[in-house]
Structures are given as C-alpha cells and as structure tokens.
C-alpha positions as a Markdown table, in Angstrom:
| # | Residue | x | y | z |
|---|---|---|---|---|
| 1 | Met | 0.4 | 0.2 | 0.0 |
| 2 | Gln | 1.5 | 3.1 | -1.1 |
| 3 | Thr | -0.2 | 7.1 | 0.7 |
| 4 | Leu | -0.5 | 9.2 | -2.4 |
| 5 | Met | -1.1 | 12.0 | -0.7 |
| 6 | Met | -2.9 | 13.7 | 2.4 |
| 7 | Glu | -5.4 | 16.8 | 3.0 |
| 8 | Phe | -6.4 | 18.6 | 5.8 |
| 9 | Gly | -9.6 | 20.2 | 7.1 |
| 10 | Met | -10.5 | 22.4 | 10.1 |
| 11 | Gly | -14.7 | 22.5 | 10.8 |
| 12 | Ser | -17.3 | 23.7 | 13.6 |
| 13 | Ser | -20.5 | 23.1 | 15.6 |
| 14 | Leu | -20.7 | 27.1 | 16.7 |
| 15 | Arg | -23.8 | 26.9 | 18.3 |
| 16 | Arg | -25.7 | 23.4 | 18.4 |
| 17 | Gly | -23.1 | 21.7 | 19.7 |
| 18 | Asp | -22.7 | 18.5 | 17.6 |
| 19 | Tyr | -19.2 | 16.2 | 17.2 |
| 20 | Thr | -20.7 | 15.1 | 14.5 |
| 21 | Gln | -21.4 | 17.9 | 12.8 |
| 22 | Ala | -17.7 | 19.8 | 13.6 |
| 23 | Ala | -16.3 | 17.0 | 12.0 |
| 24 | Glu | -18.7 | 16.4 | 9.0 |
| 25 | Arg | -17.7 | 20.0 | 8.3 |
| 26 | Ala | -13.8 | 19.4 | 9.3 |
| 27 | Val | -14.0 | 16.4 | 6.5 |
| 28 | Arg | -16.0 | 17.7 | 3.6 |
| 29 | Asp | -13.7 | 20.9 | 4.2 |
| 30 | Ala | -10.4 | 18.9 | 3.2 |
| 31 | Leu | -12.5 | 17.5 | 0.1 |
| 32 | Trp | -13.8 | 19.9 | -1.1 |
| 33 | Arg | -11.2 | 22.3 | -2.5 |
| 34 | Asn | -9.6 | 19.9 | -4.5 |
| 35 | Ser | -9.5 | 17.9 | -6.7 |
| 36 | Ile | -8.6 | 14.3 | -6.2 |
| 37 | Asn | -8.1 | 12.4 | -8.9 |
| 38 | Leu | -5.4 | 10.2 | -8.7 |
| 39 | Ala | -7.6 | 6.9 | -9.6 |
| 40 | Glu | -7.8 | 8.6 | -12.8 |
| 41 | Leu | -4.2 | 9.4 | -13.1 |
| 42 | Phe | -2.8 | 5.8 | -11.7 |
| 43 | Gly | -5.0 | 3.5 | -14.1 |
| 44 | Phe | -7.1 | 2.6 | -10.8 |
| 45 | Asp | -11.1 | 2.0 | -10.0 |
| 46 | Arg | -11.8 | 4.8 | -7.6 |
| 47 | Ala | -13.8 | 2.0 | -5.0 |
| 48 | Ala | -9.4 | 1.3 | -5.3 |
| 49 | Met | -8.8 | 4.0 | -3.1 |
| 50 | Lys | -7.5 | 3.4 | 0.2 |
| 51 | Ile | -8.6 | 6.5 | 2.6 |
| 52 | Thr | -7.4 | 6.6 | 6.0 |
| 53 | Leu | -9.9 | 9.2 | 8.2 |
| 54 | Asp | -8.1 | 10.8 | 11.6 |
| 55 | Val | -10.5 | 13.4 | 13.4 |
| 56 | Gly | -9.7 | 15.4 | 16.5 |
| 57 | Val | -12.2 | 16.5 | 18.9 |
| 58 | Gln | -12.8 | 17.0 | 22.4 |
| 59 | Lys | -15.0 | 13.9 | 23.3 |
| 60 | Pro | -14.5 | 11.6 | 20.6 |
| 61 | Glu | -17.0 | 8.9 | 21.5 |
| 62 | His | -20.0 | 11.3 | 20.5 |
| 63 | Val | -19.0 | 11.2 | 16.5 |
| 64 | Asp | -21.1 | 9.0 | 13.9 |
| 65 | Arg | -18.4 | 7.4 | 12.6 |
| 66 | Asp | -20.9 | 6.1 | 10.1 |
| 67 | Ala | -22.1 | 9.4 | 9.0 |
| 68 | Leu | -18.0 | 10.6 | 8.3 |
| 69 | Arg | -17.7 | 7.3 | 5.8 |
| 70 | Ala | -20.6 | 8.3 | 4.5 |
| 71 | Val | -18.9 | 11.4 | 3.2 |
| 72 | Phe | -16.9 | 9.4 | 0.9 |
| 73 | Pro | -19.0 | 8.7 | -2.7 |
| 74 | Tyr | -16.5 | 5.8 | -2.8 |
| 75 | Gly | -13.5 | 4.0 | -1.7 |
| 76 | Asp | -12.6 | 2.1 | 0.8 |
| 77 | Val | -12.9 | 4.5 | 4.3 |
| 78 | Thr | -11.7 | 3.8 | 7.9 |
| 79 | Val | -12.1 | 6.6 | 10.3 |
| 80 | Asn | -10.1 | 6.2 | 13.5 |
| 81 | Val | -11.5 | 9.6 | 16.0 |
| 82 | Val | -9.1 | 10.6 | 17.9 |
| 83 | Pro | -9.0 | 13.2 | 21.3 |
| 84 | Gly | -8.1 | 16.3 | 19.8 |
| 85 | Gly | -10.2 | 19.9 | 19.0 |
| 86 | Leu | -11.4 | 22.1 | 20.7 |
| 87 | Asp | -14.5 | 23.3 | 23.2 |
| 88 | Ile | -15.0 | 27.1 | 24.0 |
| 89 | Glu | -17.4 | 27.6 | 26.1 |
| 90 | Arg | -19.6 | 30.1 | 25.9 |
| 91 | Pro | -18.8 | 33.7 | 27.1 |
| 92 | Asp | -21.9 | 34.2 | 29.7 |
| 93 | Gly | -21.7 | 29.9 | 30.2 |
| 94 | Asp | -25.1 | 30.0 | 28.6 |
| 95 | Gly | -25.3 | 27.0 | 25.6 |
| 96 | Pro | -23.9 | 23.9 | 24.9 |
| 97 | Pro | -19.8 | 25.9 | 23.3 |
| 98 | Thr | -18.5 | 26.0 | 19.8 |
| 99 | Ile | -17.0 | 23.1 | 18.3 |
| 100 | Met | -14.2 | 22.0 | 16.5 |
| 101 | Ala | -12.5 | 19.0 | 15.0 |
| 102 | Asn | -10.2 | 19.1 | 13.0 |
| 103 | Ala | -9.1 | 15.9 | 10.0 |
| 104 | Ala | -6.6 | 14.5 | 8.4 |
| 105 | Leu | -7.4 | 12.3 | 5.4 |
| 106 | Ser | -4.6 | 10.5 | 3.9 |
| 107 | Ile | -5.1 | 8.4 | -0.3 |
| 108 | Ala | -3.5 | 5.5 | -1.4 |
| 109 | Phe | -4.1 | 2.4 | -3.1 |
| 110 | Asp | -2.4 | -1.0 | -3.6 |
| 111 | Met | -0.1 | -0.1 | -6.2 |
| 112 | Glu | 1.4 | -4.1 | -7.0 |
| 113 | Arg | -2.3 | -5.0 | -8.2 |
| 114 | Gly | -2.1 | -7.5 | -10.7 |
| 115 | Asn | -1.8 | -7.0 | -14.2 |
| 116 | Asp | -5.8 | -8.2 | -15.4 |
C-alpha cells in the first residue's frame, strides 16, 4: 500500500454543540477544496482508493463514524476518531460550547496490483 496524498481540514459546530457536525465539516473542508483525481492518474478504479480518516475532537465518543464514512462517495474508508480539536465555552456560560474538529485524510492505493 502506498500513500499518495494527504489533505487536512477544520470544521465547527457553532451553536449546537454537535461533534459529528463539526467533524463532518472538517472532512468536507479537506475534500471540497481539492479535486482528487488520483485514481484516474494511476489507472485505478475509484473504489480501489484506501482512505484513512483521522478526526480529532474533545469527545470522540460523541462522533457518528458512519456519518463521516458516508461523506465519501467511493473508496474503502477507515475512520479513526481521537481526542483533539477544541471546545470553546460561551462567554456567558449559557448553552453548549462551540466545537472545533480537525481532520486529516490520506489516500493510498495498492500499487502492486495484478495486471489483468
């Protein structure tokens, strides 16, 4: 397996205190500002992409990993959610904190595939 690309993103949930929403926005931030055409460049089917997603939030147990996996239209996606990100309490102490999430995704292919 050869990693060919890494992308990074940041997302937030400003008012709802939703860790999944912040994480999903971080993933979309990493994906949507780039056009990732690696599969075509190397002659692979898009489904052959091996995507590893690492997301950092203060409360990893509050993130729906399936919702993050669903952001990707193709590829074999592994989702890891780890402690990280940032929770910012409201100045008045009323309501949920602003949640900030960081995402790093790497894209790899099995470069030793058989020639058909």
